[in-house]
C-alpha positions in Angstrom: 249.6 115.5 254.6 247.3 113.6 257.1 248.0 110.8 259.2 246.8 107.3 258.4 243.8 106.0 260.0 243.8 103.1 262.3 242.9 100.6 259.4 245.8 101.7 257.3 248.2 101.2 259.9 246.4 97.7 260.4 246.7 96.7 256.9 250.6 98.0 256.9 251.2 95.8 260.2 249.8 92.9 258.4 252.0 93.5 255.4 255.0 93.9 257.7 254.3 90.7 259.5 254.1 88.5 256.3 257.3 90.0 254.7 259.0 89.2 257.7 257.7 85.7 257.7 258.5 85.3 254.2 261.8 87.5 253.6 262.5 91.0 253.0 261.2 92.8 249.9 263.8 95.5 250.8 267.1 93.7 251.6 269.0 96.9 250.8 267.1 98.9 253.3 268.5 99.0 257.0 266.0 98.7 259.7 266.3 102.3 261.2 265.6 103.3 257.5 262.6 101.1 257.9 261.6 102.6 261.3 262.3 106.0 260.1 259.8 105.5 257.2 257.1 104.0 259.1 257.2 106.9 261.6 257.2 109.5 258.9 254.2 107.8 257.4 252.4 107.2 260.9 252.8 111.0 261.8 252.2 112.2 258.6 255.0 113.3 257.5 255.1 111.4 254.4 252.1 110.0 252.2 254.0 107.0 251.2 252.7 104.0 252.9 256.0 102.4 254.3 255.3 98.7 252.9 254.3 100.0 249.3 256.3 99.0 246.3 255.9 99.2 242.5 254.0 95.9 242.4 251.4 97.2 244.6 250.0 100.0 242.2 
């Protein structure tokens, strides 16, 4: 797996900030689960962007 680009990280950051302002898309996910998901993506351990959901296909 490869690490995301700075542009991809910026896009995910913007999506997270938008979601924080308008209400979570994932109310059943804990803060810790969200942090773990983001860190796994940034380090290249998971290819799935943390803010991706089925509506983003």
